[in-house]
C-alpha angles and dihedrals in degrees: 000000000000124000118198105203105194121187110217121262118267112295127229098253137118114266113261097032122132104224109155107154095004107125100235125164128245121264128248094277094068097110095052092042096047092046089054090052095049091052089057095053128093119258092241118057119170099193140010117204122188141187106243091240112110096237084065105035091054092056092045090053090048091052095051093050087061093052132084116232097025114231122212119262107239111205117205126174091204088079096055118120126270109293106239094189114191090013095062113123091003121122109253088229088059096052115097108270093217089056092050095046090047089053094041090049091058102018093157094057109017115092122214113242106291088349141087137284119230085255090060092049089046092052092051094045093049090055087055094048090049090056093040095053089057090064091062096207117184096215123009139171124214116192107200149118137296093254092053094048088051086058092053088049090051092053104037102029095034089228112161117243094249089053093048091056089060093055112096110232101185125195109274093018122142124213116192122209120190112200 
């Protein structure tokens, strides 16, 4: 089984904004970024899963139009990004430094105001993974977010959270897991 974990293309948002689960569109480079991704995928894909946020669904739709036969896109809210709650769409520099430090010091357990902790994110992603593995796809694509990809790395690569935070997961990047 090969899983192609794809982080969405660059969103249309000002740099330095905390956007987590906010549904924002993709930027003007979408076509070139998505075509580069598609060229890196295998010819046969059994399933395409996507976060329901438009920056993921738009890419998932573009991917399935390049595949024959076309698999269905399976939208699953469990693979949305971390919910940053009251920090959503605020500039990181405008968020109270003491709150950010409190969160950063215990990122696994500390929730953002009215949001989630990384542990909350990891629990919901692992429920998705449990169900996903039952499908036993040969090749599958999951279009999602950096936080969700880190949860996959935690589970399958046994990389500790602090180490996954050091791994760059750029827009349009692909991480391939062979299980």
